[in-house]
Backbone as numpy.savetxt, mean C-alpha at the origin, in Angstrom:
# Nx Ny Nz CAx CAy CAz Cx Cy Cz
-3.59 23.07 7.11 -2.92 22.86 5.82 -3.43 21.57 5.19
-3.93 21.66 3.97 -4.63 20.55 3.34 -3.81 19.27 3.29
-2.53 19.37 2.94 -1.73 18.17 2.75 -0.68 18.00 3.84
-0.99 18.45 5.05 -0.04 18.33 6.15 0.35 16.87 6.40
-0.66 15.98 6.41 -0.36 14.56 6.63 0.49 14.02 5.50
0.18 14.41 4.28 0.94 13.96 3.12 2.41 14.31 3.25
2.68 15.53 3.67 4.07 15.99 3.84 4.75 15.22 4.97
4.02 15.00 6.07 4.57 14.24 7.20 4.96 12.83 6.77
4.07 12.16 6.05 4.33 10.79 5.61 5.49 10.76 4.61
5.50 11.71 3.70 6.59 11.79 2.72 7.93 11.92 3.43
8.01 12.77 4.44 9.26 12.96 5.18 9.67 11.70 5.92
8.68 11.00 6.49 8.96 9.75 7.21 9.59 8.73 6.27
8.96 8.54 5.11 9.45 7.50 4.21 10.78 7.87 3.56
11.00 9.16 3.34 12.32 9.56 2.85 13.40 9.25 3.88
13.07 9.46 5.16 14.06 9.24 6.22 14.36 7.76 6.42
13.34 6.90 6.34 13.55 5.48 6.62 13.93 4.68 5.37
14.03 5.34 4.22 14.19 4.64 2.95 15.34 3.63 2.93
16.49 4.00 3.48 17.65 3.11 3.42 17.50 1.86 4.28
16.62 1.92 5.27 16.40 0.76 6.15 15.03 0.12 5.92
14.27 0.65 4.99 12.87 0.24 4.81 12.72 -1.25 4.52
13.41 -1.75 3.51 13.27 -3.17 3.15 13.82 -4.08 4.25
14.95 -3.69 4.81 15.55 -4.49 5.88 14.59 -4.61 7.07
14.03 -3.48 7.50 13.14 -3.50 8.66 11.81 -4.17 8.33
11.33 -4.03 7.11 10.11 -4.75 6.71 10.29 -6.25 6.88
11.41 -6.74 6.41 11.69 -8.17 6.51 11.88 -8.60 7.97
12.61 -7.79 8.71 12.88 -8.12 10.11 11.61 -8.08 10.95
10.87 -7.02 10.87 9.72 -6.81 11.75 8.52 -7.67 11.41
8.43 -8.11 10.15 7.32 -9.00 9.77 7.76 -10.45 9.67
9.02 -10.71 10.01 9.60 -12.06 9.87 9.50 -12.55 8.43
9.55 -11.60 7.50 9.48 -11.93 6.08 8.08 -12.19 5.57
7.08 -12.14 6.43 5.72 -12.49 6.04 5.08 -11.46 5.12
5.57 -10.23 5.12 4.97 -9.21 4.26 5.03 -9.63 2.79
6.03 -10.42 2.44 6.13 -10.89 1.05 4.98 -11.84 0.71
4.62 -12.70 1.66 3.51 -13.62 1.45 2.19 -12.87 1.37
2.02 -11.85 2.20 0.78 -11.07 2.19 0.63 -10.31 0.87
1.72 -9.80 0.35 1.66 -9.09 -0.92 1.36 -10.04 -2.07
1.92 -11.23 -2.00 1.60 -12.23 -3.03 0.13 -12.61 -2.97
-0.41 -12.71 -1.75 -1.82 -13.03 -1.59 -2.69 -11.94 -2.21
-2.32 -10.69 -1.99 -3.05 -9.57 -2.59 -3.06 -9.69 -4.10
-1.90 -9.93 -4.69 -1.81 -10.03 -6.15 -2.61 -11.23 -6.64
-2.56 -12.33 -5.92 -3.35 -13.51 -6.32 -4.84 -13.20 -6.34
-5.30 -12.40 -5.39 -6.73 -12.11 -5.27 -7.24 -11.20 -6.39
-6.41 -10.25 -6.83 -6.87 -9.32 -7.88 -6.55 -9.82 -9.29
-5.72 -10.84 -9.40 -5.48 -11.57 -10.65 -5.10 -10.70 -11.85
-3.96 -10.04 -11.83 -3.49 -9.32 -13.02 -3.27 -10.30 -14.17
-3.60 -9.86 -15.39 -3.50 -10.73 -16.55 -2.54 -10.15 -17.59
-1.92 -11.02 -18.33 -1.00 -10.61 -19.39 -1.72 -9.64 -20.33
-1.07 -8.51 -20.58 -1.63 -7.53 -21.50 -2.38 -6.40 -20.82
-2.57 -6.49 -19.50 -3.30 -5.46 -18.79 -2.36 -4.33 -18.33
-2.97 -3.18 -18.04 -2.24 -2.02 -17.54 -2.55 -1.83 -16.06
-1.51 -1.84 -15.22 -1.68 -1.78 -13.78 -0.85 -0.67 -13.16
-1.25 -0.29 -11.94 -0.49 0.70 -11.18 -0.29 0.20 -9.75
0.89 0.48 -9.22 1.20 0.23 -7.81 1.31 1.60 -7.17
0.28 2.00 -6.40 0.25 3.32 -5.78 0.87 3.27 -4.40
1.52 4.38 -4.02 2.33 4.39 -2.78 3.27 3.20 -2.84
3.99 3.10 -3.95 4.70 1.88 -4.31 5.92 1.58 -3.46
6.43 2.58 -2.70 7.61 2.30 -1.88 8.77 1.83 -2.73
9.37 0.72 -2.33 10.52 0.20 -3.07 10.11 -0.75 -4.19
8.80 -0.84 -4.46 8.34 -1.53 -5.67 7.97 -2.99 -5.56
7.81 -3.53 -4.35 7.50 -4.96 -4.20 6.30 -5.38 -5.05
5.20 -4.65 -4.93 4.00 -5.02 -5.69 4.19 -4.82 -7.19
4.87 -3.77 -7.55 5.09 -3.49 -8.98 5.81 -4.65 -9.66
6.82 -5.20 -8.98 7.56 -6.33 -9.56 6.70 -7.59 -9.62
5.89 -7.82 -8.58 5.01 -8.98 -8.58 3.97 -8.88 -9.69
3.41 -7.69 -9.85 2.39 -7.49 -10.89 3.00 -7.60 -12.27
4.21 -7.07 -12.42 4.86 -7.13 -13.73 5.01 -8.56 -14.21
5.32 -9.47 -13.30 5.46 -10.88 -13.67 4.16 -11.43 -14.25
3.02 -10.85 -13.88 1.72 -11.34 -14.35 1.29 -10.67 -15.66
1.57 -9.37 -15.81 1.04 -8.64 -16.96 1.99 -8.65 -18.16
3.26 -8.98 -17.95 4.23 -9.00 -19.05 4.01 -10.25 -19.92
4.40 -10.22 -21.18 5.20 -9.16 -21.81 4.38 -8.05 -22.47
3.06 -8.19 -22.52 2.26 -7.23 -23.29 1.67 -6.11 -22.45
1.64 -6.28 -21.14 1.03 -5.27 -20.28 2.01 -4.23 -19.80
1.51 -3.30 -19.00 2.35 -2.24 -18.44 2.12 -2.13 -16.94
3.09 -1.58 -16.23 2.97 -1.35 -14.80 3.61 0.01 -14.48
2.90 0.82 -13.70 3.40 2.12 -13.29 3.46 2.17 -11.77
4.63 2.49 -11.22 4.80 2.64 -9.79 4.84 4.11 -9.43
3.96 4.51 -8.49 3.85 5.93 -8.13 4.03 6.10 -6.62
4.87 7.06 -6.22 5.07 7.36 -4.80 5.48 8.82 -4.67
5.14 9.42 -3.53 5.48 10.83 -3.32 6.85 11.03 -2.70
7.43 9.95 -2.14 8.72 10.05 -1.46 9.86 9.72 -2.43
10.64 10.72 -2.76 11.68 10.57 -3.79 12.75 9.56 -3.40
13.19 9.57 -2.14 14.27 8.69 -1.72 13.89 7.22 -1.82
12.67 6.90 -1.41 12.25 5.50 -1.44 11.98 5.06 -2.88
11.51 6.00 -3.71 11.27 5.67 -5.12 12.60 5.44 -5.84
13.63 6.14 -5.43 14.95 5.92 -6.03 15.44 4.51 -5.78
15.08 3.94 -4.64 15.45 2.55 -4.35 14.72 1.61 -5.30
13.44 1.90 -5.56 12.67 1.09 -6.51 13.32 1.14 -7.89
13.76 2.33 -8.27 14.41 2.47 -9.58 15.71 1.69 -9.63
16.48 1.72 -8.53 17.74 0.97 -8.50 17.47 -0.54 -8.57
16.44 -0.98 -7.86 16.07 -2.40 -7.93 15.72 -2.78 -9.37
15.04 -1.87 -10.06 14.66 -2.10 -11.45 15.90 -2.24 -12.33
16.88 -1.40 -12.06 18.12 -1.45 -12.84 18.87 -2.76 -12.60
18.90 -3.20 -11.34 19.57 -4.46 -11.00 18.89 -5.64 -11.70
17.55 -5.57 -11.75 16.79 -6.64 -12.41 16.80 -6.48 -13.93
17.41 -5.38 -14.40 17.44 -5.05 -15.82 16.03 -4.96 -16.38
15.13 -4.43 -15.57 13.74 -4.26 -15.97 13.54 -2.81 -16.41
13.39 -2.63 -17.70 13.22 -1.29 -18.24 11.76 -0.98 -18.57
10.88 -1.86 -18.17 9.49 -1.74 -18.60 8.57 -1.12 -17.54
9.00 -1.12 -16.27 8.18 -0.49 -15.23 8.45 1.00 -15.23
7.38 1.78 -15.27 7.48 3.24 -15.26 7.33 3.73 -13.82
8.25 4.58 -13.37 8.22 5.09 -12.00 7.93 6.59 -12.02
7.02 7.03 -11.15 6.66 8.45 -11.10 6.61 8.96 -9.67
7.13 10.18 -9.44 7.04 10.84 -8.14 5.79 11.70 -8.13
4.82 11.30 -7.34 3.57 12.07 -7.28 2.74 11.58 -6.10
2.02 12.51 -5.48 1.07 12.13 -4.45 -0.17 11.53 -5.12
-0.68 10.46 -4.56 -1.82 9.75 -5.16 -3.00 10.70 -5.41
-3.29 11.56 -4.45 -4.45 12.44 -4.59 -4.26 13.53 -5.63
-3.04 13.64 -6.15 -2.76 14.67 -7.15 -2.54 14.08 -8.55
-2.87 12.80 -8.71 -2.76 12.17 -10.03 -3.94 12.64 -10.89
-3.63 13.30 -11.98 -4.71 13.83 -12.84 -4.60 13.40 -14.30
-3.57 12.64 -14.62 -3.32 12.34 -16.04 -3.56 10.88 -16.41
-4.26 10.13 -15.55 -4.46 8.72 -15.85 -5.93 8.30 -15.71
-6.85 9.19 -16.02 -8.27 8.87 -15.86 -8.67 7.65 -16.67
-9.26 6.67 -15.99 -9.71 5.41 -16.62 -8.60 4.76 -17.44
-7.40 4.78 -16.90 -6.24 4.29 -17.64 -5.85 2.86 -17.27
-6.24 2.41 -16.06 -5.71 1.14 -15.55 -6.78 0.05 -15.44
-6.35 -1.17 -15.80 -7.20 -2.34 -15.58 -7.22 -2.71 -14.10
-6.15 -2.38 -13.41 -6.07 -2.73 -11.99 -5.10 -1.84 -11.24
-5.35 -1.72 -9.94 -4.50 -0.92 -9.06 -4.29 -1.67 -7.75
-3.07 -1.67 -7.26 -2.77 -2.25 -5.95 -2.08 -1.22 -5.07
-2.26 -1.41 -3.77 -1.61 -0.52 -2.81 -1.35 -1.31 -1.54
-0.12 -1.31 -1.06 0.18 -1.99 0.20 0.66 -0.98 1.23
-0.03 -0.94 2.35 0.32 -0.05 3.47 0.42 1.40 3.04
-0.47 1.81 2.13 -0.46 3.18 1.65 -1.76 3.92 1.86
-2.88 3.21 1.82 -4.18 3.86 1.89 -4.35 4.65 3.19
-3.94 4.08 4.32 -4.12 4.78 5.61 -3.17 5.97 5.74
-2.17 6.04 4.86 -1.23 7.15 4.92 -1.61 8.33 4.04
-2.69 8.17 3.28 -3.14 9.28 2.44 -3.76 10.36 3.31
-3.78 11.57 2.78 -4.35 12.69 3.52 -5.83 12.46 3.83
-6.52 11.73 2.94 -7.94 11.44 3.12 -8.23 10.08 2.48
-8.65 9.11 3.28 -8.87 7.75 2.77 -10.00 7.72 1.75
-11.09 8.39 2.04 -12.22 8.40 1.09 -11.82 9.00 -0.24
-11.08 10.10 -0.20 -10.61 10.72 -1.44 -9.66 9.79 -2.18
-8.89 9.00 -1.43 -7.99 8.03 -2.05 -8.75 6.96 -2.81
-9.82 6.46 -2.21 -10.64 5.43 -2.87 -11.35 6.03 -4.09
-11.80 7.27 -3.97 -12.41 7.96 -5.12 -11.40 8.10 -6.25
-10.18 8.45 -5.89 -9.14 8.62 -6.90 -8.88 7.30 -7.62
-8.79 6.21 -6.86 -8.59 4.89 -7.47 -9.73 4.57 -8.42
-10.96 4.86 -8.00 -12.13 4.61 -8.86 -12.00 5.36 -10.18
-11.55 6.61 -10.11 -11.44 7.43 -11.33 -10.31 6.95 -12.24
-9.31 6.30 -11.66 -8.16 5.84 -12.46 -8.41 4.51 -13.14
-9.42 3.78 -12.67 -9.69 2.45 -13.21 -10.58 2.50 -14.45
-10.29 1.61 -15.38 -11.16 1.43 -16.53 -12.47 0.80 -16.06
-13.48 0.81 -16.92 -14.72 0.10 -16.60 -14.40 -1.37 -16.35
-14.97 -1.94 -15.30 -14.72 -3.32 -14.88 -13.31 -3.51 -14.31
-12.63 -2.41 -14.02 -11.32 -2.51 -13.38 -11.44 -2.96 -11.93
-10.33 -3.43 -11.35 -10.37 -3.88 -9.97 -9.16 -3.35 -9.20
-9.31 -3.36 -7.89 -8.25 -2.82 -7.05 -8.12 -3.64 -5.77
-6.91 -3.63 -5.20 -6.68 -4.35 -3.96 -5.79 -3.54 -3.04
-6.14 -3.52 -1.75 -5.40 -2.75 -0.75 -5.02 -3.66 0.42
-3.75 -3.75 0.72 -3.26 -4.50 1.86 -2.86 -3.52 2.95
-3.33 -3.77 4.17 -2.97 -2.87 5.27 -3.25 -3.55 6.60
-2.93 -2.85 7.68 -3.24 -3.36 9.01 -4.75 -3.42 9.20
-5.20 -4.41 9.95 -6.62 -4.59 10.24 -6.92 -4.15 11.67
-8.11 -3.61 11.86 -8.60 -3.31 13.21 -9.19 -4.58 13.81
-8.57 -5.12 14.83 -9.15 -6.27 15.53 -10.18 -5.77 16.54
-11.05 -6.67 16.99 -12.03 -6.30 18.00 -11.32 -5.77 19.24
-11.81 -4.64 19.74 -11.15 -3.98 20.86 -10.99 -4.91 22.05
-9.78 -4.95 22.59 -9.42 -5.76 23.76 -9.41 -7.26 23.50
-9.53 -7.66 22.23 -9.38 -9.07 21.89 -7.90 -9.44 21.94
-7.60 -10.73 21.91 -6.20 -11.16 21.92 -5.44 -10.58 20.73
-6.11 -10.54 19.57 -5.48 -10.00 18.38 -5.18 -8.51 18.55
-6.12 -7.80 19.14 -5.94 -6.36 19.38 -4.80 -6.11 20.37
-4.78 -6.87 21.45 -3.73 -6.72 22.45 -2.36 -7.07 21.88
-2.32 -8.14 21.07 -1.06 -8.53 20.44 -0.53 -7.42 19.55
-1.43 -6.81 18.76 -1.01 -5.76 17.84 -0.41 -4.58 18.60
-1.06 -4.17 19.68 -0.55 -3.04 20.47 0.81 -3.36 21.10
0.91 -4.56 21.69 2.18 -4.97 22.31 3.29 -5.06 21.26
2.95 -5.66 20.13 3.93 -5.83 19.05 4.44 -4.48 18.55
3.51 -3.56 18.29 3.91 -2.26 17.75 4.71 -1.44 18.76
4.27 -1.47 20.02 4.91 -0.62 21.03 6.22 -1.19 21.55
6.24 -2.49 21.79 7.42 -3.07 22.45 8.44 -3.66 21.48
7.97 -4.14 20.35 8.90 -4.77 19.41 9.28 -3.80 18.28
8.28 -3.32 17.55 8.56 -2.46 16.40 9.29 -1.18 16.82
8.76 -0.48 17.81 9.38 0.79 18.21 10.76 0.57 18.81
10.90 -0.47 19.65 12.20 -0.70 20.28 13.27 -1.12 19.29
12.90 -1.95 18.33 13.89 -2.34 17.31 14.24 -1.15 16.43
13.24 -0.37 16.05 13.52 0.80 15.21 14.37 1.82 15.94
14.28 1.82 17.27 15.10 2.75 18.06 16.60 2.47 17.87
16.93 1.22 17.61 18.33 0.86 17.38 18.90 1.55 16.14
17.98 1.96 15.26 18.39 2.63 14.01 18.03 4.12 14.04
17.73 4.61 15.26 17.33 6.01 15.43 16.10 6.38 14.61
15.16 5.43 14.53 13.95 5.65 13.75 12.68 5.40 14.58
12.79 5.48 15.90 11.65 5.15 16.76 10.47 6.09 16.52
10.73 7.38 16.36 9.64 8.32 16.12 8.89 8.00 14.84
9.64 7.62 13.83 9.02 7.30 12.54 8.15 6.06 12.65
8.59 5.07 13.41 7.81 3.83 13.51 6.70 3.92 14.57
6.79 4.88 15.47 5.68 5.14 16.38 4.45 5.62 15.60
4.70 6.19 14.45 3.62 6.71 13.60 2.66 5.60 13.17
3.14 4.37 13.06 2.30 3.27 12.57 1.05 3.11 13.42
1.21 3.02 14.74 0.04 2.82 15.61 -0.94 3.99 15.49
-0.40 5.19 15.43 -1.24 6.38 15.28 -2.04 6.31 13.98
-1.40 5.91 12.91 -2.07 5.86 11.61 -3.15 4.77 11.58
-2.91 3.66 12.26 -3.92 2.59 12.32 -5.14 3.07 13.10
-4.90 3.79 14.19 -5.98 4.28 15.03 -6.94 5.17 14.23
-6.41 5.93 13.30 -7.22 6.86 12.51 -7.72 6.26 11.20
-7.38 5.01 10.94 -7.74 4.35 9.69 -9.14 3.74 9.81
-10.01 3.90 8.81 -11.36 3.32 8.88 -11.32 1.81 9.09
-12.29 1.31 9.82 -12.40 -0.13 10.06 -13.01 -0.80 8.84
-13.02 -2.12 8.89 -13.49 -2.94 7.77 -14.83 -2.47 7.21
-15.85 -2.37 8.05 -17.18 -2.00 7.57 -17.23 -0.58 7.02
-16.42 0.30 7.60 -16.35 1.67 7.10 -15.73 1.71 5.71
-14.66 0.93 5.52 -14.02 0.87 4.21 -14.97 0.33 3.15
-15.71 -0.72 3.50 -16.67 -1.30 2.56 -17.77 -0.30 2.22
-18.23 0.43 3.22 -19.27 1.44 2.99 -18.77 2.55 2.08
-17.56 3.04 2.35 -16.98 4.09 1.51 -16.87 3.62 0.07
-16.37 2.40 -0.12 -16.18 1.86 -1.47 -17.51 1.78 -2.22
-18.55 1.33 -1.55 -19.87 1.23 -2.19 -20.41 2.62 -2.54
-20.22 3.57 -1.63 -20.71 4.94 -1.88 -19.95 5.60 -3.02
-18.68 5.26 -3.16 -17.87 5.80 -4.25 -18.36 5.28 -5.60
-18.89 4.06 -5.61 -19.42 3.50 -6.85 -18.95 2.11 -7.21
-18.10 1.50 -6.37 -17.63 0.15 -6.66 -18.79 -0.84 -6.50
-18.93 -1.71 -7.47 -20.01 -2.71 -7.44 -19.66 -3.89 -6.53
-18.38 -4.19 -6.47 -17.92 -5.30 -5.63 -16.98 -4.76 -4.56
-17.23 -5.14 -3.32 -16.34 -4.73 -2.23 -16.28 -5.87 -1.22
-15.09 -6.44 -1.07 -14.89 -7.55 -0.14 -13.70 -7.25 0.76
-13.69 -7.89 1.92 -12.60 -7.67 2.86 -12.20 -9.01 3.47
-10.91 -9.29 3.43 -10.40 -10.55 3.99 -9.28 -10.25 4.99
-9.24 -11.04 6.03 -8.19 -10.85 7.03 -7.10 -11.90 6.87
-5.89 -11.52 7.29 -4.72 -12.39 7.23 -4.02 -12.37 8.58
-3.18 -13.35 8.81 -2.31 -13.37 9.97 -3.10 -13.18 11.27
-4.11 -14.05 11.46 -4.92 -14.03 12.68 -5.54 -12.66 12.95
-5.95 -12.01 11.87 -6.64 -10.73 12.01 -5.74 -9.52 12.10
-4.44 -9.70 11.98 -3.53 -8.56 12.07 -3.54 -7.70 10.80
-3.74 -8.34 9.66 -3.73 -7.65 8.38 -5.06 -7.83 7.67
-5.36 -6.91 6.76 -6.60 -7.01 6.00 -6.37 -6.66 4.54
-7.15 -7.28 3.67 -7.09 -6.97 2.24 -8.49 -6.54 1.78
-8.57 -5.33 1.24 -9.79 -4.80 0.67 -9.75 -5.02 -0.84
-10.74 -5.70 -1.37 -10.79 -6.01 -2.81 -12.00 -5.31 -3.41
-11.75 -4.52 -4.45 -12.82 -3.74 -5.07 -12.87 -3.96 -6.58
-14.06 -3.83 -7.15 -14.21 -3.93 -8.60 -15.35 -3.03 -9.06
-15.17 -2.42 -10.22 -16.18 -1.51 -10.78 -17.29 -2.32 -11.46
């Protein structure tokens, strides 16, 4: 089935939606907010530009980007999981922000925004797409000429390095065990599986270049635990 992974991921995020922000803060010790700010700093959204937050979850990046592109720019948050997107919408209502547009859609099925965006960001979403290469191609098609994109996700550390061992221990013993307290252990076990199947740094850079991006850079964060892929047309 072509979109089997897409459906699996959608179901996972719908199930964890009510605990998503709480567990993100708990399991990352709040550091995910700093990593997302770093991503936004690197791609430099500007006032008046049109941006998208793909696989937007509860909208963290969308709100950060909006602060940069407003009052003249636009921001669109897109996610396939309805329950988690509803949380983003509620956060928008609490902030009285009526300017961010939210859409329920799978990234690979976006067909109405060709060359529409000056920039695109995605945090912890690229490895969850049905096909990573197709995801990068889709981002390329959505960007205007000279547009740029940034992706924050887990990084592959050198096999059997301290960073690699820490990541495995952290995911298996801390993340899964804590999530078990909320009856979400199966959903959080998926993280390690998804990282294992996610292209490594050099593979991501190669894919981006083959897709047509002129600039492709990769930076690591948190002692190699996280990585940011920065692309520009």
